[in-house]
N, C-alpha and C positions, 0 to 999 in steps of 0.2 A: 601456280604450277606451270612449268614450261616443258614442252617436248623438244627434241633435238632440233637444231636449226634456229633456235631462238623464238619459235612460235609458242604462244601461250595456249593452254588447253581451251580456254573460252573462245579464243579466236578460231581454233580449228573446229570447235563445235558449231560456231556461227557459220563458218564456211560450209561445213557439211550440211547443215540445215538449209542454207540458202541454195545449195546445189540440188538438194532433194526437191525443194519447191520449184526450182527451174525445170527439173526432170518431169515433175507433174504437169507443168505448163506445156512443155515441149512434146510430151508423150501422153496426151490426155486419156486416150482410150486404154492403153496399157496400165496407166496409173490408176484409172478408175476401177479396172478389174482387180488390181492389187488391193486397193483400199476397200473395195466391196468385199473381197474374200476375207480379209482380216476383220472388217466390220461385222460380218456375219458371225465369225468365231467369237468376237468379244460380246456381241449382242446376245448370243445364246448363253454365255456364261452369266451375264448380268441378269437377264430375264428369268432364267431357271433358278439361279441362286436367290433372287428376290421372291419368287413364288414359293420355293421350298422353305425359305426362312419364314415367310408369312404363315404357311401351313404349320410349320413346327411351333411357332409362337402360339398359334391357335390351339393345337393339340395340347401343348403344355398348359395353356390357360384353362382348357376344359378340365384337364386332370386336376389342376390346382383348385379350381372353383367348385368342382363336384366333390372334392376331397381326395387327397392323396391316399387315404386309407380305404376308399371305396373299392369293393370287390364285385366282380361280375362273374356269375356262375352261368356257363353256357354248355350247350350240348357237346360241342367238339371244337377244339382249337389247336392248331399246330402251325402258327405263323403262315396261315393259308392252308388250304386243303392239300395234304400230301399223302396219297394212298400208295402203298407198295404196288409195283408193276404186276405182281402175281395176284393182286386182289381183284379178281375178275368180277365177282358177284357183288355189285355195290349195295344191293338190298341187304345182303348178309352183313356187309360192313356196317351199315347204319343200324342194323338190329342190335349190334353190340353197344350202341349208344342210345338208350331210350330217351324219349322226349322228357324234358323238364316239365313240371306241372305246377299249377297254382297251389295244390296241396303241399308240395315240397317247399314252396315259398313260405306258407304258413308254418311249416315245420321248422324252417330255419329262423323265422322271426321269433320263435320261442327260445332260441339258444341263449345261454347266459351272457355270451360276449357280444351279442348283436343288438344294436340300438333299434334298427328297423330294417325292413326289406320291402321291395316291390317287384312285381312281375312287369315285364315290358314286351309287348309284341307290336310290330309296326307293319303296315301294309299301305299300298297306294289306294286312293279312293277319291271320289268327287264330292263337293259340297256346294250348295246353292242357296241363295237368298233372293227371293223375288225373281227378277230377270237376270241377276248376276249368278254366274256359275264358274267355279274354279275346278278344273279337272286334275286328276293325278297329283293330289297333295299327299303329304305324309300323315297318316292317321295312326295314332298310338293308343294301345289299350294298357292301362296301368291301374294300380291300387291307389286308394286315397292318400297314402303316405308318400307318393312319388316326388312331390316337390321337396319334402324334407330330405329324401334320399339323394335326389339329383341336384338340388340347389336351385338357384334362380328365384324369381319373385313374381307375385301377382301384381300386374299393373292396374287392373281394375276388377271388381267383382270378387269372386271367391273360387275355391276349389270345390269339387263335389265331396259329399260326406260318405261315411261308411254305411249309413242307413240308405242313402241313394244308391250306392253300389249294390247292397244286398237286395233292394227292391227292384233292381233293374231299371232305374230311372234313366230316361233318355236326356242326359245332360252332357255338355261338352265345354272344354276350355280351348281357346284358340290363341295363336300368337299375333303380335301386332301386324305382321305382313298380311296374314289372312284377313284380319280385321279391316285393313285399308282396302284390300281388293273387293271384299264383299259389301262393306257398309259405307265406304267413301266418306269417312269422317263422322258418321253417326255413332252413338254409344251402342256397342254390340250387346252389352249385358242385358239379358232378359229377352232378346230377340230370338225368333224361331228360324232355324236353318234346316235344310234337308240334307242328310248324309246318306248316300247310296239310296236316295228316294224316301228315307224315313225321317220324320220330324224330330229335331233335337232342340233343346233350349240352351243357349250360350249363357253360362254362369260366370265366366271369368276370362281375363286376358292375361296370359303368362309370358314372361320374358325368360328365354334360355340363359343359363349362366355364362355362356360364351359370347363374347362381343361379336364373333363371326356370325352367330346365328340369332342375332337380335332382330331389329326391325328390317335390316337389310337382308336377312336370311330368307330361305324359301318358306312358303306358307305351310303351316302345320296345325294339327288339331289333335286333342287328346280326350279320351272318354273312359269310363269305368271298364275294366277288363271283361267282366261277365257280359256286358252289352256288346263290346267289341267282337267277341267270338260269335255272337249271334247275327250281327248286322254286317260286318265287314268281310269281304271275300279275301281271306288271307291264306298264306302257306303255313300249314300246320307243322309243328315240330321244331320251331326255332324260337321258342320262348326263352327269354333271359331273366334271371333273377339278380337284381342289383341290391347289394347289402352294404350297410354302413355299420362298422363296429362301434361299441360304446367307447367313450373317451378314454376309459381306463384300460381298454383292451388293445393289444397290438395286432397288426395285420397277420402276423404268423400264428398267433393264438386263435384268431377268428377263422383263419384258413384251416387250421387243424380241426376245429370244431365242426366246420361245414363238411369237411371230408369224412370225418367219423360219422356224422349224422346221416349223410346221404349214402354212404357205404352200408350202414346198418339197415336203412329203410329199403335199399335195393338188394339186400341179402348177398352182398359180395363176400367171397371168402378171402382170407388174408393174402393168398397168392394172386388173386384176380386184380387186374389193373382197374383204375378208376374209369367209370363210364360217363364221365362229365369232365369239364375243365373249369378252372378258376383263374380268372385274370385279375391282375392288379394294375394300378396306374403305371407302374414301372414296366410291367409286361407290355402294355399297350404302347408305351413310349419306345421301348426297345424294338418292338415290331415295326413301328413307324420309321425308326431310324434305319432298320434293315431294308425297308422298302425304298426309302429315299436314297440309300447307297446305290441302288440300281439306277435311279434317275441321274445321279451324279456321273455314273459311267456313261449314260446316254449323252449327258451334257458334254463330257470329255470327248466322246466320239464325234458329235456334231461340230463342236468348236474346232477340233483338230482338222476336220475336212475344210472348214473355212480358212484356217490358218495355212493349210497346205496349198490351197488355191492362191492365197496371198503370197506365199513363199515362192511359188513358181513365177508369179508376176514379178517379184523382186529380182529374181535371177535374170529374167528377160530384160527388164528395164536397166538393171545395172550393167549387163553385158553390152547393151546399146550405148550406155553412157561411157563405158570404158573405151569402146571403139571410137566414138565421136570425140573423145577428149584425149586420145593417145598422144597427139602432139603436145597438148597442154601438160600432160604428165611428164613428157620428156623435158620440157622447159623447166618444170618444177625440180626435177631430179638434177638437171644441169646446174641449177642455182643452189643445190645443196640439200634438197628435201630427201629424207631417208625413206626406206621401205616402210618403216613403222608409221611414219607420218602419212604416207599415201594410203596405207592399209586402214589407219584410223579414220581418215577423212571419208573413205568410201563406206566403211561400216556405219559411221554416223549418218551418212546419206541414206543407207538402206534402213536403219532403225527409224529414221524420221518418217520414211514412207509408211512403214507398218504402224508406227505410233499414230499417224494421221488416221489410218483405218481403225485403230483401237479407240481413238477419240470419237469417231463417228459411231462405232458400235456401242460405246458408252452412252451416247445420247439416245440412240435407238432403244437400247436395253432399258434405260430409265423411263423412256416414253411408254414402253410396253408394260413395265412394272406399275407406272402410274395408272395406265388403263385397266390393268387387272385389279388394282386397289380401288379404283373409282367405280368400275362397272360390274365387279363380281364380289362375292362375300369374302374372298381371300384378301387379308390385309398384307399384300405384297410389300416387302421392304428391302431395299438394296443394301446388302451388308458391305462394309468397307473392304473386307478381304476380297470380295469379288471384283471390286474396282481395281485393287492392286494386282490381282491375278490377271485380269484382262489386259491391263497396260503392260505388265511385265512380260506376259506371253506374247503380246504384240511386238515389243522391242526385241525379245529373244528370237522371234521368228525372223525379223529383219536381219539381225546379226548372223544367225545361223545360215540363212539362205543367201545372204550377201557376202559370206566369207569367201566363196569361190571367185566371184568377179573382183572382189576387193584384193584378194591375193594375186590374181592375174594382173591387175593394175600395178600392184606393188612390185611385181617381178619384171615389169617391162624394162628392157635395156634402153637407157636414155638416148644413145646414138640412133638406134633403130626407131625409137619413138619420134625423134626429131625429124627423121626422114619420111615419116608417115604423112600421106596426103589425105 
């Protein structure tokens, strides 16, 4: 392909890139600020996209592994707590949503469409073994069927039994992370630990169904729910009932049965709203997507600031370049170069400057994503679309902000330009 004047497109591209690199060399400070601004914008896009993609994959994995049909019955849910402005008395508000109870879980477990159900309450607490102590771990109280409902597997030992739950036995199941922190390679099964100062026997080691929360996840411990409410200092009122339908039952059928059963036991009239909420995997995923939409807006705002800083730098550098090369532009025009050729050359130069920043941002963003993947439980993964967006946004920034100085260069009068000293 040729531009007017017999110059090939590849030649003009080469010239533009070479002049951009020369501008970087000649104006190191201004070029560094331009590259840094664009790099920050591109880095934000890459790092946040990688983090959100990793979290999204994890959430999807949790939902898939625990079962897409799993239902969560909770006290209240509305994509985050949203209370009307005129709802002054919060205590009155919460009175309309009674606590879920273990008795209601037993009630749901007997419904025809339900395979099994478990209660779940979680609170922070401390656990120790000998001289080793791990503070502020997640301690959960559940029913014996919790592994069947939530998925996952026992790595060692066993789960507690219904008899142990009924008798109030002080038994516990831990995850691999807590095992490594407390026992340093020793077999934890059968060993005595102290939870909130009280002795418990470790009967098993359990792996969460999510790869995010496996051995690399935070330390956690589980115990029978009746013991949990006696031993652990927890916030009352936030018990969750987790339900799995029978294979022959649909989510909709199970949901209708749960609603009918709880409304009847709570003596709600037909016109009364539900005093509980039921969540499905799709509900949780939709809520997560709505939350991440906000993070994407933050990403857009932060990257835009970086690109704006880079764009201002492009204008400064390109205006200096036009001034320094006025005579050269006059010579080119005198030899037959058209306005379009001059405009194209300077736009290529501007886009090259910002693409350099985009490439630096790409490297920094990938480094941050690697660090998140390596040192946190989030499996950050750089999506290809974020790479494309970062590079395209960088190039467009250069073209947009370079348009004014490029147009000024293209409109120079060749005679006046040749007289320029």
